[in-house]
N, CA, C, O and the ligand as a Tripos MOL2 file, in Angstrom:
@<TRIPOS>MOLECULE
protein
  309   307    78     0     0
PROTEIN
NO_CHARGES

@<TRIPOS>ATOM
      1 N           0.9130   -1.1510   -0.0230 N.3       1 MET1
      2 CA         -0.1460   -0.1110    0.0100 C.3       1 MET1
      3 C           0.8640    1.2850    0.0300 C.2       1 MET1
      4 O           0.3610    2.4090    0.0100 O.2       1 MET1
      5 N           2.1480    1.1010    0.0670 N.am      2 THR2
      6 CA          3.2020    2.2630    0.0860 C.3       2 THR2
      7 C           3.0380    3.0740   -1.1720 C.2       2 THR2
      8 O           3.0960    4.2990   -1.0640 O.2       2 THR2
      9 N           2.8360    2.5190   -2.3800 N.am      3 LEU3
     10 CA          2.7710    3.2830   -3.4880 C.3       3 LEU3
     11 C           1.5180    4.3060   -3.6970 C.2       3 LEU3
     12 O           1.5220    5.4140   -4.2350 O.2       3 LEU3
     13 N           0.4090    3.5560   -3.0790 N.am      4 ILE4
     14 CA         -0.8000    4.4290   -3.1520 C.3       4 ILE4
     15 C          -0.5920    5.5910   -2.2150 C.2       4 ILE4
     16 O          -0.9140    6.7350   -2.5340 O.2       4 ILE4
     17 N          -0.0410    5.2810   -1.0400 N.am      5 ARG5
     18 CA          0.2790    6.4310   -0.0640 C.3       5 ARG5
     19 C           1.0920    7.5170   -0.9710 C.2       5 ARG5
     20 O           0.6370    8.6370   -1.2070 O.2       5 ARG5
     21 N           2.0960    7.1440   -1.3540 N.am      6 ILE6
     22 CA          3.0070    8.1120   -2.0480 C.3       6 ILE6
     23 C           2.3010    8.7350   -3.0900 C.2       6 ILE6
     24 O           2.5520    9.9350   -3.2050 O.2       6 ILE6
     25 N           1.4020    8.2120   -3.9690 N.am      7 LEU7
     26 CA          0.6170    9.0050   -4.9520 C.3       7 LEU7
     27 C          -0.2860    9.9250   -4.3420 C.2       7 LEU7
     28 O          -0.4770   11.0340   -4.8390 O.2       7 LEU7
     29 N          -0.9290    9.4930   -3.1620 N.am      8 ILE8
     30 CA         -1.7050   10.4120   -2.6740 C.3       8 ILE8
     31 C          -1.0270   11.6400   -2.0050 C.2       8 ILE8
     32 O          -1.5250   12.7620   -2.0930 O.2       8 ILE8
     33 N           0.0180   11.4140   -1.3970 N.am      9 ILE9
     34 CA          0.8640   12.5230   -0.9720 C.3       9 ILE9
     35 C           1.2380   13.5680   -1.9930 C.2       9 ILE9
     36 O           1.1650   14.7860   -1.8310 O.2       9 ILE9
     37 N           1.6940   12.8560   -3.1860 N.am     10 ALA10
     38 CA          2.1930   13.5860   -4.3610 C.3      10 ALA10
     39 C           0.9970   14.3680   -4.8670 C.2      10 ALA10
     40 O           1.2020   15.5060   -5.2900 O.2      10 ALA10
     41 N          -0.2320   13.8700   -4.8660 N.am     11 PHE11
     42 CA         -1.4090   14.6800   -5.4490 C.3      11 PHE11
     43 C          -1.8070   15.5420   -4.4330 C.2      11 PHE11
     44 O          -2.4430   16.4950   -4.8820 O.2      11 PHE11
     45 N          -1.6650   15.5520   -3.2410 N.am     12 LEU12
     46 CA         -1.8090   16.5420   -2.0940 C.3      12 LEU12
     47 C          -0.8080   17.6520   -2.3990 C.2      12 LEU12
     48 O          -1.2660   18.7840   -2.5550 O.2      12 LEU12
     49 N           0.3210   17.4860   -2.4870 N.am     13 VAL13
     50 CA          1.5930   18.4580   -2.7890 C.3      13 VAL13
     51 C           1.1420   19.0460   -3.8610 C.2      13 VAL13
     52 O           0.9120   20.2510   -3.7600 O.2      13 VAL13
     53 N           0.9260   18.4700   -4.9830 N.am     14 TRP14
     54 CA          0.5890   19.0970   -6.2690 C.3      14 TRP14
     55 C          -0.7020   20.0320   -6.0990 C.2      14 TRP14
     56 O          -0.6600   21.1510   -6.6100 O.2      14 TRP14
     57 N          -1.5720   19.7200   -5.5710 N.am     15 LEU15
     58 CA         -2.8350   20.5320   -5.1900 C.3      15 LEU15
     59 C          -2.6180   21.6160   -4.3510 C.2      15 LEU15
     60 O          -3.3090   22.6250   -4.4920 O.2      15 LEU15
     61 N          -1.6820   21.5490   -3.4230 N.am     16 VAL16
     62 CA         -1.4800   22.7870   -2.5380 C.3      16 VAL16
     63 C          -0.6520   23.8380   -3.3840 C.2      16 VAL16
     64 O          -0.8600   25.0510   -3.3390 O.2      16 VAL16
     65 N           0.3720   23.1820   -4.2090 N.am     17 LEU17
     66 CA          1.2740   24.1560   -5.0560 C.3      17 LEU17
     67 C           0.4130   24.8220   -5.9960 C.2      17 LEU17
     68 O           0.7100   25.9820   -6.2860 O.2      17 LEU17
     69 N          -0.6110   24.2910   -6.5300 N.am     18 ARG18
     70 CA         -1.4200   24.8030   -7.6730 C.3      18 ARG18
     71 C          -2.1720   25.8420   -7.0380 C.2      18 ARG18
     72 O          -2.2700   26.8790   -7.6940 O.2      18 ARG18
     73 N          -2.8430   25.8060   -5.6810 N.am     19 LEU19
     74 CA         -3.3990   26.6380   -4.7980 C.3      19 LEU19
     75 C          -2.5490   28.0650   -4.5920 C.2      19 LEU19
     76 O          -2.9120   29.2180   -4.8200 O.2      19 LEU19
     77 N          -1.4330   27.6160   -4.1380 N.am     20 ILE20
     78 CA         -0.4570   28.8410   -3.9300 C.3      20 ILE20
     79 C          -0.1660   29.6440   -5.2110 C.2      20 ILE20
     80 O          -0.1220   30.8740   -5.2590 O.2      20 ILE20
     81 N           0.0370   28.7540   -6.2990 N.am     21 LYS21
     82 CA          0.3020   29.4610   -7.5450 C.3      21 LYS21
     83 C          -0.8640   30.4350   -7.9420 C.2      21 LYS21
     84 O          -0.6350   31.6100   -8.2300 O.2      21 LYS21
     85 N          -2.1230   29.8950   -7.9440 N.am     22 ASN22
     86 CA         -3.3010   30.7770   -8.4180 C.3      22 ASN22
     87 C          -3.4140   31.9310   -7.4690 C.2      22 ASN22
     88 O          -3.8110   32.9990   -7.9350 O.2      22 ASN22
     89 N          -3.0770   31.8410   -6.0350 N.am     23 LYS23
     90 CA         -3.0410   32.9240   -5.2880 C.3      23 LYS23
     91 C          -2.0360   34.0460   -5.6360 C.2      23 LYS23
     92 O          -2.3170   35.2400   -5.5330 O.2      23 LYS23
     93 N          -0.8790   33.5840   -6.0450 N.am     24 ILE24
     94 CA          0.2270   34.5180   -6.3650 C.3      24 ILE24
     95 C          -0.1590   35.2280   -7.7890 C.2      24 ILE24
     96 O           0.0600   36.4240   -7.9790 O.2      24 ILE24
     97 N          -0.7330   34.4080   -8.7350 N.am     25 ASP25
     98 CA         -1.3050   34.9020   -9.9320 C.3      25 ASP25
     99 C          -2.1750   36.0890   -9.6740 C.2      25 ASP25
    100 O          -1.9480   37.1870  -10.1820 O.2      25 ASP25
    101 N          -3.3330   35.8040   -8.7480 N.am     26 GLN26
    102 CA         -4.2840   36.7640   -8.4600 C.3      26 GLN26
    103 C          -3.6700   38.1680   -7.9880 C.2      26 GLN26
    104 O          -4.0220   39.2620   -8.4280 O.2      26 GLN26
    105 N          -2.5720   37.9150   -6.8980 N.am     27 GLN27
    106 CA         -2.3390   39.1720   -6.4670 C.3      27 GLN27
    107 C          -1.4660   39.9640   -7.4620 C.2      27 GLN27
    108 O          -1.4380   41.1940   -7.4130 O.2      27 GLN27
    109 N          -0.6910   39.2000   -8.4440 N.am     28 ASN28
    110 CA         -0.1090   39.8990   -9.3540 C.3      28 ASN28
    111 C          -0.9470   40.7500  -10.3280 C.2      28 ASN28
    112 O          -0.5280   41.8250  -10.7570 O.2      28 ASN28
    113 N          -2.1090   40.2510  -10.6520 N.am     29 ARG29
    114 CA         -2.9350   40.6750  -11.6860 C.3      29 ARG29
    115 C          -3.6970   41.8790  -10.8790 C.2      29 ARG29
    116 O          -4.0310   42.9010  -11.4780 O.2      29 ARG29
    117 N          -3.9350   41.7060   -9.5620 N.am     30 LYS30
    118 CA         -4.4340   43.1220   -8.9090 C.3      30 LYS30
    119 C          -3.3300   44.0100   -8.8070 C.2      30 LYS30
    120 O          -3.7400   45.1710   -8.8270 O.2      30 LYS30
    121 N          -2.2870   43.9460   -8.7230 N.am     31 ARG31
    122 CA         -1.2560   44.7350   -8.6650 C.3      31 ARG31
    123 C          -0.9140   45.4990  -10.0440 C.2      31 ARG31
    124 O          -0.6220   46.6940  -10.0580 O.2      31 ARG31
    125 N          -0.9700   44.8070  -11.0420 N.am     32 ALA32
    126 CA         -1.0020   45.1350  -12.2280 C.3      32 ALA32
    127 C          -2.1600   46.2970  -12.7220 C.2      32 ALA32
    128 O          -1.8910   47.3330  -13.3300 O.2      32 ALA32
    129 N          -3.3420   45.9010  -12.3520 N.am     33 ASP33
    130 CA         -4.5250   46.7170  -12.4400 C.3      33 ASP33
    131 C          -4.3280   48.0600  -11.7820 C.2      33 ASP33
    132 O          -4.5720   49.1080  -12.3790 O.2      33 ASP33
    133 N          -3.8420   48.0070  -10.4310 N.am     34 SER34
    134 CA         -3.7730   49.2500   -9.7030 C.3      34 SER34
    135 C          -2.6090   50.0890  -10.4470 C.2      34 SER34
    136 O          -2.6620   51.3190  -10.4510 O.2      34 SER34
    137 N          -1.6970   49.4810  -10.9940 N.am     35 GLN35
    138 CA         -0.5350   50.1800  -11.6750 C.3      35 GLN35
    139 C          -1.2120   50.9760  -12.8940 C.2      35 GLN35
    140 O          -0.9700   52.1630  -13.1140 O.2      35 GLN35
    141 N          -1.9960   50.2730  -13.5820 N.am     36 ASP36
    142 CA         -2.7600   50.7590  -14.7640 C.3      36 ASP36
    143 C          -3.4010   52.1510  -14.3170 C.2      36 ASP36
    144 O          -3.1990   53.2250  -14.8820 O.2      36 ASP36
    145 N          -4.1660   51.9530  -13.2630 N.am     37 GLN37
    146 CA         -5.0350   53.0670  -12.8620 C.3      37 GLN37
    147 C          -4.1280   54.2420  -12.5470 C.2      37 GLN37
    148 O          -4.4470   55.3800  -12.8920 O.2      37 GLN37
    149 N          -2.9320   53.9670  -11.8560 N.am     38 ILE38
    150 CA         -2.1570   55.1120  -11.4120 C.3      38 ILE38
    151 C          -1.5130   55.9040  -12.8780 C.2      38 ILE38
    152 O          -1.3550   57.1180  -13.0100 O.2      38 ILE38
    153 N          -1.2250   54.8960  -13.8370 N.am     39 ALA39
    154 CA         -0.6160   55.3100  -15.0880 C.3      39 ALA39
    155 C          -1.5580   56.2470  -15.8250 C.2      39 ALA39
    156 O          -1.1000   57.1700  -16.4980 O.2      39 ALA39
    157 N          -2.8940   56.0280  -15.7120 N.am     40 THR40
    158 CA         -3.9380   56.8360  -16.5140 C.3      40 THR40
    159 C          -4.5670   58.1080  -15.8420 C.2      40 THR40
    160 O          -5.5940   58.6240  -16.2820 O.2      40 THR40
    161 N          -3.9020   58.5700  -14.7730 N.am     41 MET41
    162 CA         -4.1670   59.6980  -13.9290 C.3      41 MET41
    163 C          -3.9380   61.0270  -14.8490 C.2      41 MET41
    164 O          -2.8070   61.2770  -15.2650 O.2      41 MET41
    165 N          -4.9560   61.8000  -15.1290 N.am     42 VAL42
    166 CA         -4.7320   63.0040  -15.8990 C.3      42 VAL42
    167 C          -5.0530   64.2240  -15.1950 C.2      42 VAL42
    168 O          -5.7920   64.1400  -14.2140 O.2      42 VAL42
    169 N          -4.6330   65.2680  -15.5320 N.am     43 ARG43
    170 CA         -4.8660   66.7770  -14.8410 C.3      43 ARG43
    171 C          -5.7330   67.5480  -15.5540 C.2      43 ARG43
    172 O          -5.5740   67.7180  -16.7630 O.2      43 ARG43
    173 N          -6.7420   68.0920  -14.8690 N.am     44 CYS44
    174 CA         -7.7750   68.8640  -15.3690 C.3      44 CYS44
    175 C          -7.0200   70.3260  -15.6630 C.2      44 CYS44
    176 O          -6.4730   71.0180  -14.8040 O.2      44 CYS44
    177 N          -7.1220   70.6190  -17.0540 N.am     45 ARG45
    178 CA         -6.6130   71.8400  -17.8310 C.3      45 ARG45
    179 C          -7.0730   73.0490  -17.0290 C.2      45 ARG45
    180 O          -6.3410   74.0240  -16.8620 O.2      45 ARG45
    181 N          -8.2170   72.9660  -16.5730 N.am     46 HIS46
    182 CA         -8.8790   74.1390  -15.9450 C.3      46 HIS46
    183 C          -8.5860   74.5210  -14.5940 C.2      46 HIS46
    184 O          -8.1420   75.6520  -14.3940 O.2      46 HIS46
    185 N          -8.8070   73.5970  -13.4780 N.am     47 CYS47
    186 CA         -8.5000   73.4670  -12.0850 C.3      47 CYS47
    187 C          -7.3230   72.6880  -11.5920 C.2      47 CYS47
    188 O          -6.9740   72.8100  -10.4180 O.2      47 CYS47
    189 N          -6.6930   71.9020  -12.4110 N.am     48 GLY48
    190 CA         -5.4180   71.0470  -11.9720 C.3      48 GLY48
    191 C          -5.6240   70.0430  -11.3000 C.2      48 GLY48
    192 O          -4.6680   69.4310  -10.8230 O.2      48 GLY48
    193 N          -7.1260   69.5660  -11.0660 N.am     49 LEU49
    194 CA         -7.3740   68.3750  -10.2690 C.3      49 LEU49
    195 C          -6.9580   67.2700  -10.9360 C.2      49 LEU49
    196 O          -7.0290   67.3080  -12.1640 O.2      49 LEU49
    197 N          -6.4850   66.1710  -10.3410 N.am     50 HIS50
    198 CA         -6.0250   64.9640  -10.7830 C.3      50 HIS50
    199 C          -7.1210   63.9550  -10.9640 C.2      50 HIS50
    200 O          -7.7080   63.6380   -9.9300 O.2      50 HIS50
    201 N          -7.5030   63.3950  -12.0770 N.am     51 ILE51
    202 CA         -8.7130   62.4910  -12.1010 C.3      51 ILE51
    203 C          -8.2560   61.3180  -13.0120 C.2      51 ILE51
    204 O          -7.4300   61.4770  -13.9100 O.2      51 ILE51
    205 N          -8.8210   60.1800  -12.7330 N.am     52 PRO52
    206 CA         -8.7350   59.1030  -13.5350 C.3      52 PRO52
    207 C          -9.0080   59.2490  -15.1350 C.2      52 PRO52
    208 O         -10.1130   59.6760  -15.4700 O.2      52 PRO52
    209 N          -8.2060   58.9700  -15.9800 N.am     53 LYS53
    210 CA         -8.2740   59.1840  -17.3730 C.3      53 LYS53
    211 C          -9.8120   58.7760  -17.8750 C.2      53 LYS53
    212 O         -10.4670   59.5300  -18.5950 O.2      53 LYS53
    213 N         -10.2970   57.5070  -17.4110 N.am     54 GLN54
    214 CA        -11.6900   57.2140  -17.7970 C.3      54 GLN54
    215 C         -12.7670   58.0480  -17.4790 C.2      54 GLN54
    216 O         -13.7740   58.1140  -18.1830 O.2      54 GLN54
    217 N         -12.5710   58.7970  -16.2740 N.am     55 ASP55
    218 CA        -13.5650   59.6140  -15.7400 C.3      55 ASP55
    219 C         -13.5340   61.1000  -16.2220 C.2      55 ASP55
    220 O         -14.4090   61.8930  -15.8730 O.2      55 ASP55
    221 N         -12.3760   61.4880  -17.1310 N.am     56 ALA56
    222 CA        -12.1390   62.6880  -17.4320 C.3      56 ALA56
    223 C         -12.9100   63.0270  -18.7040 C.2      56 ALA56
    224 O         -13.3480   62.1350  -19.4300 O.2      56 ALA56
    225 N         -13.0920   64.4810  -19.0010 N.am     57 VAL57
    226 CA        -13.8780   64.8960  -20.1320 C.3      57 VAL57
    227 C         -12.6760   65.1640  -20.9690 C.2      57 VAL57
    228 O         -11.7580   65.8110  -20.4640 O.2      57 VAL57
    229 N         -12.5730   64.7000  -22.2940 N.am     58 GLU58
    230 CA        -11.5430   64.9700  -23.2730 C.3      58 GLU58
    231 C         -11.9730   65.7440  -24.3680 C.2      58 GLU58
    232 O         -12.9740   65.5160  -25.0470 O.2      58 GLU58
    233 N         -11.1040   66.7520  -24.5230 N.am     59 SER59
    234 CA        -11.3750   67.6720  -25.7780 C.3      59 SER59
    235 C         -10.1810   68.2660  -26.3560 C.2      59 SER59
    236 O          -9.4690   68.9860  -25.6560 O.2      59 SER59
    237 N          -9.9020   68.0310  -27.5550 N.am     60 ALA60
    238 CA         -8.8620   68.6190  -28.2660 C.3      60 ALA60
    239 C          -7.5690   68.2490  -27.5440 C.2      60 ALA60
    240 O          -6.7410   69.1250  -27.2940 O.2      60 ALA60
    241 N          -7.3750   66.9750  -27.2020 N.am     61 ASN61
    242 CA         -6.1140   66.3010  -26.5420 C.3      61 ASN61
    243 C          -5.8130   66.8990  -25.0430 C.2      61 ASN61
    244 O          -4.7670   66.7120  -24.4220 O.2      61 ASN61
    245 N          -6.8710   67.6080  -24.6180 N.am     62 GLN62
    246 CA         -6.8890   68.2200  -23.2070 C.3      62 GLN62
    247 C          -7.7260   67.5120  -22.2910 C.2      62 GLN62
    248 O          -8.6820   66.9650  -22.8400 O.2      62 GLN62
    249 N          -7.6400   67.3530  -20.9800 N.am     63 TYR63
    250 CA         -8.4820   66.6680  -20.2010 C.3      63 TYR63
    251 C          -9.1050   67.6990  -19.0290 C.2      63 TYR63
    252 O          -8.4580   68.6040  -18.5020 O.2      63 TYR63
    253 N         -10.3780   67.3940  -18.7660 N.am     64 TYR64
    254 CA        -10.9300   68.2500  -17.8250 C.3      64 TYR64
    255 C         -11.7670   67.3610  -16.6880 C.2      64 TYR64
    256 O         -12.2310   66.2620  -16.9900 O.2      64 TYR64
    257 N         -11.9020   67.8640  -15.5120 N.am     65 CYS65
    258 CA        -12.5930   67.1100  -14.4330 C.3      65 CYS65
    259 C         -14.0820   67.0650  -14.6610 C.2      65 CYS65
    260 O         -14.7500   66.2030  -14.0890 O.2      65 CYS65
    261 N         -14.6810   68.0190  -15.5320 N.am     66 SER66
    262 CA        -16.1660   68.1240  -15.7090 C.3      66 SER66
    263 C         -16.5080   68.7600  -17.1210 C.2      66 SER66
    264 O         -15.6710   69.4960  -17.6430 O.2      66 SER66
    265 N         -17.4880   68.5470  -17.6380 N.am     67 GLN67
    266 CA        -18.1170   69.4550  -18.7000 C.3      67 GLN67
    267 C         -18.0760   70.9660  -18.4850 C.2      67 GLN67
    268 O         -17.8620   71.7430  -19.4160 O.2      67 GLN67
    269 N         -18.3070   71.3890  -17.1230 N.am     68 GLU68
    270 CA        -18.2660   72.7860  -16.8800 C.3      68 GLU68
    271 C         -16.8020   73.3800  -17.0320 C.2      68 GLU68
    272 O         -16.6680   74.4330  -17.6560 O.2      68 GLU68
    273 N         -15.8560   72.8310  -16.5610 N.am     69 HIS69
    274 CA        -14.5150   73.1030  -16.7590 C.3      69 HIS69
    275 C         -14.0980   73.1660  -18.1450 C.2      69 HIS69
    276 O         -13.4320   74.1280  -18.5280 O.2      69 HIS69
    277 N         -14.4730   72.1040  -19.0380 N.am     70 ARG70
    278 CA        -14.2320   72.1330  -20.4500 C.3      70 ARG70
    279 C         -14.6390   73.3170  -21.0400 C.2      70 ARG70
    280 O         -13.9200   73.9320  -21.8270 O.2      70 ARG70
    281 N         -15.8660   73.7130  -20.6730 N.am     71 ARG71
    282 CA        -16.5910   74.9470  -21.2080 C.3      71 ARG71
    283 C         -15.8940   76.2550  -20.7150 C.2      71 ARG71
    284 O         -15.7060   77.1580  -21.5290 O.2      71 ARG71
    285 N         -15.5080   76.3920  -19.4250 N.am     72 LEU72
    286 CA        -14.8220   77.6540  -18.9780 C.3      72 LEU72
    287 C         -13.5100   77.6850  -19.6560 C.2      72 LEU72
    288 O         -13.1470   78.7510  -20.1540 O.2      72 LEU72
    289 N         -12.6370   76.4730  -19.7450 N.am     73 ALA73
    290 CA        -11.4020   76.7560  -20.2750 C.3      73 ALA73
    291 C         -11.5070   76.9800  -21.9180 C.2      73 ALA73
    292 O         -10.6990   77.7090  -22.4930 O.2      73 ALA73
    293 N         -12.3570   76.4300  -22.4830 N.am     74 GLU74
    294 CA        -12.5960   76.6080  -24.0080 C.3      74 GLU74
    295 C         -12.9720   78.2850  -24.2100 C.2      74 GLU74
    296 O         -12.5490   78.9290  -25.1700 O.2      74 GLU74
    297 N         -13.7900   78.8330  -23.1950 N.am     75 LYS75
    298 CA        -14.2570   80.0370  -23.2080 C.3      75 LYS75
    299 C         -12.9640   81.1570  -23.2830 C.2      75 LYS75
    300 O         -12.8280   82.1330  -24.0200 O.2      75 LYS75
    301 N         -12.0730   80.6140  -22.2150 N.am     76 ASN76
    302 CA        -10.9750   81.5550  -21.9620 C.3      76 ASN76
    303 C          -9.9280   81.6480  -23.1170 C.2      76 ASN76
    304 O          -9.0680   82.5270  -23.1700 O.2      76 ASN76
    305 N         -10.0880   80.6460  -24.0420 N.am     77 ASP77
    306 CA         -9.2370   80.4920  -25.0750 C.3      77 ASP77
    307 C          -9.3030   81.6710  -26.0040 C.2      77 ASP77
    308 O          -8.5920   81.7060  -27.0080 O.2      77 ASP77
    309 ZN        -11.3380   71.1990  -13.1640 Zn       78 ZN78
@<TRIPOS>BOND
     1     1     2 1
     2     2     3 1
     3     3     4 2
     4     3     5 am
     5     5     6 1
     6     6     7 1
     7     7     8 2
     8     7     9 am
     9     9    10 1
    10    10    11 1
    11    11    12 2
    12    11    13 am
    13    13    14 1
    14    14    15 1
    15    15    16 2
    16    15    17 am
    17    17    18 1
    18    18    19 1
    19    19    20 2
    20    19    21 am
    21    21    22 1
    22    22    23 1
    23    23    24 2
    24    23    25 am
    25    25    26 1
    26    26    27 1
    27    27    28 2
    28    27    29 am
    29    29    30 1
    30    30    31 1
    31    31    32 2
    32    31    33 am
    33    33    34 1
    34    34    35 1
    35    35    36 2
    36    35    37 am
    37    37    38 1
    38    38    39 1
    39    39    40 2
    40    39    41 am
    41    41    42 1
    42    42    43 1
    43    43    44 2
    44    43    45 am
    45    45    46 1
    46    46    47 1
    47    47    48 2
    48    47    49 am
    49    49    50 1
    50    50    51 1
    51    51    52 2
    52    51    53 am
    53    53    54 1
    54    54    55 1
    55    55    56 2
    56    55    57 am
    57    57    58 1
    58    58    59 1
    59    59    60 2
    60    59    61 am
    61    61    62 1
    62    62    63 1
    63    63    64 2
    64    63    65 am
    65    65    66 1
    66    66    67 1
    67    67    68 2
    68    67    69 am
    69    69    70 1
    70    70    71 1
    71    71    72 2
    72    71    73 am
    73    73    74 1
    74    74    75 1
    75    75    76 2
    76    75    77 am
    77    77    78 1
    78    78    79 1
    79    79    80 2
    80    79    81 am
    81    81    82 1
    82    82    83 1
    83    83    84 2
    84    83    85 am
    85    85    86 1
    86    86    87 1
    87    87    88 2
    88    87    89 am
    89    89    90 1
    90    90    91 1
    91    91    92 2
    92    91    93 am
    93    93    94 1
    94    94    95 1
    95    95    96 2
    96    95    97 am
    97    97    98 1
    98    98    99 1
    99    99   100 2
   100    99   101 am
   101   101   102 1
   102   102   103 1
   103   103   104 2
   104   103   105 am
   105   105   106 1
   106   106   107 1
   107   107   108 2
   108   107   109 am
   109   109   110 1
   110   110   111 1
   111   111   112 2
   112   111   113 am
   113   113   114 1
   114   114   115 1
   115   115   116 2
   116   115   117 am
   117   117   118 1
   118   118   119 1
   119   119   120 2
   120   119   121 am
   121   121   122 1
   122   122   123 1
   123   123   124 2
   124   123   125 am
   125   125   126 1
   126   126   127 1
   127   127   128 2
   128   127   129 am
   129   129   130 1
   130   130   131 1
   131   131   132 2
   132   131   133 am
   133   133   134 1
   134   134   135 1
   135   135   136 2
   136   135   137 am
   137   137   138 1
   138   138   139 1
   139   139   140 2
   140   139   141 am
   141   141   142 1
   142   142   143 1
   143   143   144 2
   144   143   145 am
   145   145   146 1
   146   146   147 1
   147   147   148 2
   148   147   149 am
   149   149   150 1
   150   150   151 1
   151   151   152 2
   152   151   153 am
   153   153   154 1
   154   154   155 1
   155   155   156 2
   156   155   157 am
   157   157   158 1
   158   158   159 1
   159   159   160 2
   160   159   161 am
   161   161   162 1
   162   162   163 1
   163   163   164 2
   164   163   165 am
   165   165   166 1
   166   166   167 1
   167   167   168 2
   168   167   169 am
   169   169   170 1
   170   170   171 1
   171   171   172 2
   172   171   173 am
   173   173   174 1
   174   174   175 1
   175   175   176 2
   176   175   177 am
   177   177   178 1
   178   178   179 1
   179   179   180 2
   180   179   181 am
   181   181   182 1
   182   182   183 1
   183   183   184 2
   184   183   185 am
   185   185   186 1
   186   186   187 1
   187   187   188 2
   188   187   189 am
   189   189   190 1
   190   190   191 1
   191   191   192 2
   192   191   193 am
   193   193   194 1
   194   194   195 1
   195   195   196 2
   196   195   197 am
   197   197   198 1
   198   198   199 1
   199   199   200 2
   200   199   201 am
   201   201   202 1
   202   202   203 1
   203   203   204 2
   204   203   205 am
   205   205   206 1
   206   206   207 1
   207   207   208 2
   208   207   209 am
   209   209   210 1
   210   210   211 1
   211   211   212 2
   212   211   213 am
   213   213   214 1
   214   214   215 1
   215   215   216 2
   216   215   217 am
   217   217   218 1
   218   218   219 1
   219   219   220 2
   220   219   221 am
   221   221   222 1
   222   222   223 1
   223   223   224 2
   224   223   225 am
   225   225   226 1
   226   226   227 1
   227   227   228 2
   228   227   229 am
   229   229   230 1
   230   230   231 1
   231   231   232 2
   232   231   233 am
   233   233   234 1
   234   234   235 1
   235   235   236 2
   236   235   237 am
   237   237   238 1
   238   238   239 1
   239   239   240 2
   240   239   241 am
   241   241   242 1
   242   242   243 1
   243   243   244 2
   244   243   245 am
   245   245   246 1
   246   246   247 1
   247   247   248 2
   248   247   249 am
   249   249   250 1
   250   250   251 1
   251   251   252 2
   252   251   253 am
   253   253   254 1
   254   254   255 1
   255   255   256 2
   256   255   257 am
   257   257   258 1
   258   258   259 1
   259   259   260 2
   260   259   261 am
   261   261   262 1
   262   262   263 1
   263   263   264 2
   264   263   265 am
   265   265   266 1
   266   266   267 1
   267   267   268 2
   268   267   269 am
   269   269   270 1
   270   270   271 1
   271   271   272 2
   272   271   273 am
   273   273   274 1
   274   274   275 1
   275   275   276 2
   276   275   277 am
   277   277   278 1
   278   278   279 1
   279   279   280 2
   280   279   281 am
   281   281   282 1
   282   282   283 1
   283   283   284 2
   284   283   285 am
   285   285   286 1
   286   286   287 1
   287   287   288 2
   288   287   289 am
   289   289   290 1
   290   290   291 1
   291   291   292 2
   292   291   293 am
   293   293   294 1
   294   294   295 1
   295   295   296 2
   296   295   297 am
   297   297   298 1
   298   298   299 1
   299   299   300 2
   300   299   301 am
   301   301   302 1
   302   302   303 1
   303   303   304 2
   304   303   305 am
   305   305   306 1
   306   306   307 1
   307   307   308 2
@<TRIPOS>SUBSTRUCTURE
     1 MET1         2 RESIDUE 1 A MET
     2 THR2         6 RESIDUE 1 A THR
     3 LEU3        10 RESIDUE 1 A LEU
     4 ILE4        14 RESIDUE 1 A ILE
     5 ARG5        18 RESIDUE 1 A ARG
     6 ILE6        22 RESIDUE 1 A ILE
     7 LEU7        26 RESIDUE 1 A LEU
     8 ILE8        30 RESIDUE 1 A ILE
     9 ILE9        34 RESIDUE 1 A ILE
    10 ALA10       38 RESIDUE 1 A ALA
    11 PHE11       42 RESIDUE 1 A PHE
    12 LEU12       46 RESIDUE 1 A LEU
    13 VAL13       50 RESIDUE 1 A VAL
    14 TRP14       54 RESIDUE 1 A TRP
    15 LEU15       58 RESIDUE 1 A LEU
    16 VAL16       62 RESIDUE 1 A VAL
    17 LEU17       66 RESIDUE 1 A LEU
    18 ARG18       70 RESIDUE 1 A ARG
    19 LEU19       74 RESIDUE 1 A LEU
    20 ILE20       78 RESIDUE 1 A ILE
    21 LYS21       82 RESIDUE 1 A LYS
    22 ASN22       86 RESIDUE 1 A ASN
    23 LYS23       90 RESIDUE 1 A LYS
    24 ILE24       94 RESIDUE 1 A ILE
    25 ASP25       98 RESIDUE 1 A ASP
    26 GLN26      102 RESIDUE 1 A GLN
    27 GLN27      106 RESIDUE 1 A GLN
    28 ASN28      110 RESIDUE 1 A ASN
    29 ARG29      114 RESIDUE 1 A ARG
    30 LYS30      118 RESIDUE 1 A LYS
    31 ARG31      122 RESIDUE 1 A ARG
    32 ALA32      126 RESIDUE 1 A ALA
    33 ASP33      130 RESIDUE 1 A ASP
    34 SER34      134 RESIDUE 1 A SER
    35 GLN35      138 RESIDUE 1 A GLN
    36 ASP36      142 RESIDUE 1 A ASP
    37 GLN37      146 RESIDUE 1 A GLN
    38 ILE38      150 RESIDUE 1 A ILE
    39 ALA39      154 RESIDUE 1 A ALA
    40 THR40      158 RESIDUE 1 A THR
    41 MET41      162 RESIDUE 1 A MET
    42 VAL42      166 RESIDUE 1 A VAL
    43 ARG43      170 RESIDUE 1 A ARG
    44 CYS44      174 RESIDUE 1 A CYS
    45 ARG45      178 RESIDUE 1 A ARG
    46 HIS46      182 RESIDUE 1 A HIS
    47 CYS47      186 RESIDUE 1 A CYS
    48 GLY48      190 RESIDUE 1 A GLY
    49 LEU49      194 RESIDUE 1 A LEU
    50 HIS50      198 RESIDUE 1 A HIS
    51 ILE51      202 RESIDUE 1 A ILE
    52 PRO52      206 RESIDUE 1 A PRO
    53 LYS53      210 RESIDUE 1 A LYS
    54 GLN54      214 RESIDUE 1 A GLN
    55 ASP55      218 RESIDUE 1 A ASP
    56 ALA56      222 RESIDUE 1 A ALA
    57 VAL57      226 RESIDUE 1 A VAL
    58 GLU58      230 RESIDUE 1 A GLU
    59 SER59      234 RESIDUE 1 A SER
    60 ALA60      238 RESIDUE 1 A ALA
    61 ASN61      242 RESIDUE 1 A ASN
    62 GLN62      246 RESIDUE 1 A GLN
    63 TYR63      250 RESIDUE 1 A TYR
    64 TYR64      254 RESIDUE 1 A TYR
    65 CYS65      258 RESIDUE 1 A CYS
    66 SER66      262 RESIDUE 1 A SER
    67 GLN67      266 RESIDUE 1 A GLN
    68 GLU68      270 RESIDUE 1 A GLU
    69 HIS69      274 RESIDUE 1 A HIS
    70 ARG70      278 RESIDUE 1 A ARG
    71 ARG71      282 RESIDUE 1 A ARG
    72 LEU72      286 RESIDUE 1 A LEU
    73 ALA73      290 RESIDUE 1 A ALA
    74 GLU74      294 RESIDUE 1 A GLU
    75 LYS75      298 RESIDUE 1 A LYS
    76 ASN76      302 RESIDUE 1 A ASN
    77 ASP77      306 RESIDUE 1 A ASP
    78 ZN78       309 GROUP 0 **** ****
């Protein structure tokens, strides 16, 4: 019965290693996601507020925190 015991232990070791690897992959993915968010921060041209690019209002390669600031900045030009 020794062979079966070795196979069971090998299977359990493989299972634990797989769970650890999944956990590390998940953490790496989370870290990569937050780095992407930091990289896509943009500055409002009107008030200087830093906002995530996906939340910014874009106009003529300039970014604004709101439609109101886009309107005010374009009025000043
Ligand atoms: Zn603004």
